[in-house]
TILUM-547921 format. One record per residue (C-alpha): x, y, z. Coordinates in steps of 0.25 Angstrom, whole numbers, plus 5000, padded with zeros to 4 digits. Example, Ala and Ser with C-alpha at 12.3 -4.5 7.8 and 13.67 -1.06 7.14 Angstrom:
BEGIN
504949825031/505549965029/
This chain:
BEGIN
500050005000/500550144996/500050255005/500150395010/499750445024/498450515023/497950635032/496550665027/495850655040/496950735047/496750845037/495350845034/494850945044/496051035042/495851035027/494351075029/494751195038/495851235028/494951225016/493951315023/495051415026/495551405011/494151435007/494051555016/495351605010/494851594996/493651664999/494351785006/494051884995/492551874998/492551895013/492852045011/491552055002/490452135008/489252055011/488352165004/489152144991/488951984992/487452004992/487452104981/487352004970/486451884970/486951804958/487951694961/489251694953/489851554951/491251514946/490651454933/489551544929/490251684928/489251754938/488051754928/487151664936/487051584949/487451434947/486551344956/487051204959/486451084966/487651004971/486951004985/485550954981/485051094981/485251224972/486351304977/487151414972/488551364967/489251464977/488451414989/488751264986/489851204995/490351114984/491451134974/490651154961/490951204947/489551244942/489551284927/488351344919/488051314905/488451444900/489851424907/489951284900/489751354887/490651464889/491751374892/491451274881/491251164891/490351064883/490650924890/490750874904/492250854901/492351014899/491951034914/493251004920/494051114913/493451224922/493151154936/494251144945/494850994948/493850934938/494250844927/493250804917/493750754903/493550644893/494050514898/495150444890/494750384877/494750244883/493650284893/492650314881/491650424882/491850464897/492350574906/493550574915/492950654927/493750694939/493450804950/494550834960/495350714955/494250614957/493550544946/493550434935/494050424921/493750284918/492350264911/492150114916/490850094922/491550014933/492050144938/491350264944/491450404941/492150494951/491450624946/489950614946/489250674933/487850714935/486850764924/485650834931/485950764944/485950624937/487250554940/488050494928/488750374933/489850354923/491050434916/490550364903/489750464894/490050574904/490650674894/489350744893/488950864885/488650994893/487451034885/486251114890/486751114904/486351214915/487551194923/488651094927/489151074941/490551014944/490550974959/491950944964/492250854976/491550724981/489950734979/489750604987/488550654995/487950754984/488150694971/488450554975/488850444965/490350454962/490450604963/491750584971/492550684963/491450774961/490250784951/489850844938/488450884937/487750934924/486451004925/485651014912/484751134909/483351114913/482051184907/481551294916/480451354907/481251474901/481251414887/482351444877/483551364872/484751374863/485351314851/486851314849/487751264837/489251254838/490351224827/491751204830/493051124828/493050984822/491651014816/491051024829/489551054829/488751064842/487251094842/486551124855/485151164858/484151174870/482751224871/481851234883/480351244883/479051234892/478151124890/477151164900/477051244912/478151194921/478651094911/479951124903/480851064893/482251084888/482851004877/484351014872/485250954862/486650944858/487450894846/488950894846/489850844834/491250864831/492350794824/493550724831/494750814835/495650694836/496050614823/496250464822/497350444812/497650324803/499050284807/499250194794/498850304785/499750404792/500950304793/501050224780/501950104781/501850104797/501149964797/499750014799/498750014788/497850134785/496550114792/495850234788/494950254776/495750364770/494550454769/495150554780/496650534777/497350464788/496250494798/495450384804/494450474812/494350554824/494150554839/493550664848/492350694839/491050724845/489550674841/488650704852/487150734853/486250754865/484850804869/484250834882/482750854887/482450914900/480950924905/480651004918/479351004925/479351124935/477951184937/478051324944/477751304959/477751154958/478651074968/478950974957/480050984946/480350874937/481550874927/481750764917/482950764907/483250664896/484550674887/485150594876/486550604870/487350524859/488850544858/489450474846/490850544848/492150494844/493150434854/493950534863/495150584856/496250484860/497750504857/498850404859/499850464868/500850354871/501050214864/502050114867/501649964866/502549884857/501749754860/500549814852/500849824837/500149844824/499549724818/500349634808/499649504805/500449384808/501549454815/501249494830/502649554832/502549654820/501849784818/501949924824/502049934839/501150034847/502050154850/502150304848/502050294833/500550304835/500550434843/500150554835/500650694838/500750734853/499650834851/498950784839/497450744840/497650614833/497850464835/497950334827/496750264834/496050164825/495050104835/495349974828/496149844833/497449814827/498749774833/499649654836/500049624850/501349554852/501349534867/500549424874/499649414861/499649294851/498349324843/498549454835/497449414826/496449444837/496849594836/497049604821/496649744815/495249774813/494749674824/494149784833/493749924829/493250024840/492450144837/493150284840/491950334847/491450374861/489950374860/488950394871/487450384870/486750434883/485350474888/484750494901/483450544908/483250604921/482150664930/482250754942/481050784951/481150894961/479950904971/479750994982/479050914993/479051045002/479651185003/480951125009/480850975004/481150924989/481350794982/482250774970/482250644961/483350634950/483150514941/484150484929/484350374919/485550384909/486150294899/487450314891/487950214880/489250234873/490350174865/491850204865/492950154856/494350154862/495750154854/496650164866/497950154859/497650274848/498350194838/498150094826/498649984835/497549924845/498049934859/496749944867/495449964859/493949954864/492549994861/491549994873/490150024874/489650094887/488250104893/487950174906/486450174911/486050234924/484950274933/484950364944/483950414955/484150524965/483150574976/483450694984/482550754996/483050894999/482550975011/482751105018/482651095033/482651185045/482151305038/483151295027/484351265036/484551125030/484651085016/484650935014/484450825004/484350675005/484250574994/484650454986/485350414973/485250284965/486150254953/486050134944/486950114932/487150004922/488350014913/488949924902/490249934895/490449844883/491349834871/492649774866/494049794872/495349764864/496649754872/497549664864/498849684872/498049624884/497449514875/496049574877/494949584866/493649574873/492149624874/491849694887/490349704892/490349754906/489049794914/489049874926/487949904936/488050024945/487150054957/487250164967/486250214978/486450324988/485750414998/486250545002/485950675011/486450815010/486250915021/486551065021/486351145035/486351295034/486851315047/486951465046/486651555034/488051545030/488451405035/488051265029/488351135034/488351025023/488250865024/487950755015/487950605015/487750495004/487750345005/488050274992/487850124988/488550074975/488549944968/489149924954/489249784947/490149764935/489949644925/491049604916/490849554902/492049504894/492049424881/492849394869/492549454856/491649334853/490849354866/491449234873/492049264887/493549264888/494149124890/495649084894/495849034880/495449164873/496649224865/496149364871/495349404883/495849274891/496149364903/494749404904/494249264907/493149264917/492849404917/491549394908/490349394918/491149444930/490549554939/490849624952/490049724960/490549844968/489649894979/489849984991/489250104998/489850245002/489450355011/489850495007/489750625015/489850775014/490050875026/490351025024/489951165027/489951295019/489951435025/489651565018/490651665022/489951775014/488751775004/489751744994/490851655001/490551515005/491551415011/491351265013/492051145018/491650995017/492050855017/491350765007/491550625002/491250544989/491550414982/491750344968/491050214967/491750084966/491649974955/492249854948/493449834940/493049854926/494349794919/494649654925/495449564917/495049434925/493949414935/494749434948/494949574943/493449604944/493549684957/492849804963/493349934969/492850024979/492450174978/493350294979/493050384991/493350534994/493250635005/493450775002/493750895011/493451025004/493351165007/492851274998/492251414996/491351484986/491451634985/491051754977/491651894979/491952034973/490452054971/490351914966/491251944954/492151834959/491751684962/492851594969/492551454973/493551354979/493751224986/494951144992/494750994995/495450875000/495050734994/495250605002/495150514991/495150364994/495050224988/495350284974/495050194963/496350154956/496650054945/497549944949/498349874938/498949754946/498149634951/499249534956/498149434962/497349434949/497349334938/497849444929/498849534937/498549654928/497249724931/496549864931/495649864943/495149994950/495349984965/495350074977/496850104978/497150244982/496850364991/497150504988/497050644993/496650764984/496850904988/496251014979/495651154978/494751224968/494451364964/493451424955/493151564952/492451664943/492751814942/491851914935/492652044935/491652114926/490252084920/490351984909/491851954913/492151824920/493351744924/493251604930/494251504934/494551374942/495651304949/495851164954/496951094961/497050944965/498150874972/498050724972/498850634981/498650484983/498750444998/498650294996/498850194985/498250064991/498549974978/499849994971/499349914959/498650034955/500050084951/499650224957/500650294965/500550394976/501150504967/500050494957/498750564955/497350524951/496950544937/496450674931/496950754942/497550894938/498250964950/497751094944/496551134936/496151274932/495251354923/494851494919/493851564910/493651714906/492451774899/491951904896/490551944890/490752074883/489352134880/489052214867/488152334867/487152254861/487152154873/487852044865/489051984872/490351924868/491051834878/492451784876/492851674886/494151594888/494351474897/495551404902/495751274909/496951204915/497251064921/498651014926/499150884922/498450754926/498550604924/497350514919/497850384925/497950354940/499350294937/499950434933/501050434922/501450524911/500650444902/499350484908/499750624912/499050744905/499750874906/499050994911/498351084901/497651214899/496451234889/495851364884/494451384879/493851514873/492451564869/491851684863/490351704863/489451814857/488051824863/486951914858/486252014867/485051924868/485851804871/485151724860/486351704851/487751674855/488951624847/490251574853/491651534848/492451444857/493851384856/494151264866/495651224869/496051364863/497551334862/497351194857/497951124869/498250974867/497950894879/497350764885/496150744893/496450604896/497550494894/497350344894/498750284898/499050134898/500550134896/500950004904/499949914898/499749964884/500750074881/499750174878/499250314882/498150384875/497550524878/496350604875/496650744870/495850864873/495150934862/495951024853/495651174851/494251184846/493351304841/491851314841/490751414837/489351414844/488051484841/486951484851/485551534850/484751544863/483251554862/
């Protein structure tokens, strides 16, 4: 056992006192403000809304001003999302401190790698739980697969940082991302919008709201987004005649086989709202459907060195071209030699090359998702101080992802999988105000039931594997919870919360040869999988989470808070066993966070400054171990609870409005991750390493100025900058999976008519055409390969919008 002495419990009380003092120090400029000044303006400026409107959030089960909520939240309105050119969930992390939301590596299919304060999940396997909860209109979405969602027709986005174990519940150990769609309110109107840009990009959006009858309103919205791929797949044989590789393209597009990174997505949403004036009853029903037939994520070969893998030469297993750096295109070129087809000869431990002759397997270079869902929310006021809320949701996501892991014409690892996620959720809340408004409380229950399936073909010749996988997963979670706020004085609130959760997950394994028969010891391939077909295992466990804290209003515009909160990420079953004895369960990750923070406005509310400082006691971290000496196959890849860590960090967010129409916003995040114990050296993780996707520093800034003409029309230029320092994408840190720090700049210029009915915007993202990676998939020891997913290059767009 490798360990380091911990001092969490000795430091906890001292930390809370210090963090409160730090909050007071940050808030000092506001203390000199005259009370009459703070009451002079009733609007509530927020760090993401440029002071134009108050943002109301519901993180504590009731509507509260963002500035009055004692939680670290970045809340973003639809106008701000548009101004920053944020169009997908993966764009949200650029402007929220200590938040990383990105497209996962290409081998994970259409999924998101979501991390908040260094805690999350990048593997899309249904066996693993997300560490960041994603919610759509308070409906929990239970997987990272298909979570790269479009931000169309939203009212707001809330990014909650830190464990939300008692409030949001399921797997929100790092935090939560909550999307709230626009709801009809009887005001009517709508918009149509068209955009054209780089790579033949064409976006069409529209939304309309209307009244069906008195108290019954509807809103319908739709979006279509298409664009060519920005990443070229090149024909190696065509570009390198005489290399031993044939030309595989049709020749209709020169030496180009196709592209990656292209987009083809359409979606529609319908919202119905029943809210008669004066009635205690409100019903909201939503339905949505989307189809995404986009290309596979752009995947570039970064490192190649495996002499045991060669191009195919019939009848001669030692001939051919080895897999090496000749297949790496220029270091900053958006291209690869991917074919998505089998082909290669394998000279080590392999005597049946004909099994893997060229053309025996062709994966599709796509990453598709078809999803739909329906939800219903019922709010009923039982009395003036008592209300009942029911939230019901059903959602399905089906998709297919093709993988060419080596990025070359030689087959190293190739696969094509189908994914299906089906879930039902039900939540009930009973909220009350007691003791003449001195107490706000909510009690309730939550139920989650999911059925998942992953099936397809996996082709790993160097491991003598070429099999059909068909795994089925059932996932059930039930919890009861309570939340309490005691308004001890007109300035002091005491907060408490408790949640009990019971989880159960069963994983059923399906493994067969290509002809459908189960693997047998005499098979030339897949013989190490003997006995796995039909195996299953179940993880079950329960957990109690709590939250205790207080917040105090130093003035009408300065609030400080301190709290202790817990959360967990559920356990599961190893999804990648080679033999039956590797079918094993693992337990949940757990966290206790000690946090202090402040929310403040000063200088006549021209400046908003919010901040938090925290210490995470992170235990039973799920790490993959690669050595299993007691197994029938000593090599393995098994998630296990094998580490504890301490994470210290702080966050600042601000908006400054020096003059009408002029705003400056910014954020700063810092994370310091230290392992305190590694309980299983077979993970190959050492004490000096850090968890994946942790940047020590993150920062952002934006500037905009709305210049008004005499006619009343406005011209608004805006520039945004975001930065993150280097990070690793694998728990076993190495230079092969390290992404260097980078800065990105976006710019936008918008003209809006005096009546606000028409607007035209020109935007450029990645202004300086920075080449960078959002993910790296590294497997040098086993396969001699590293591939990376480059971020999008510089792109321009022109948007015309009509409000009515």
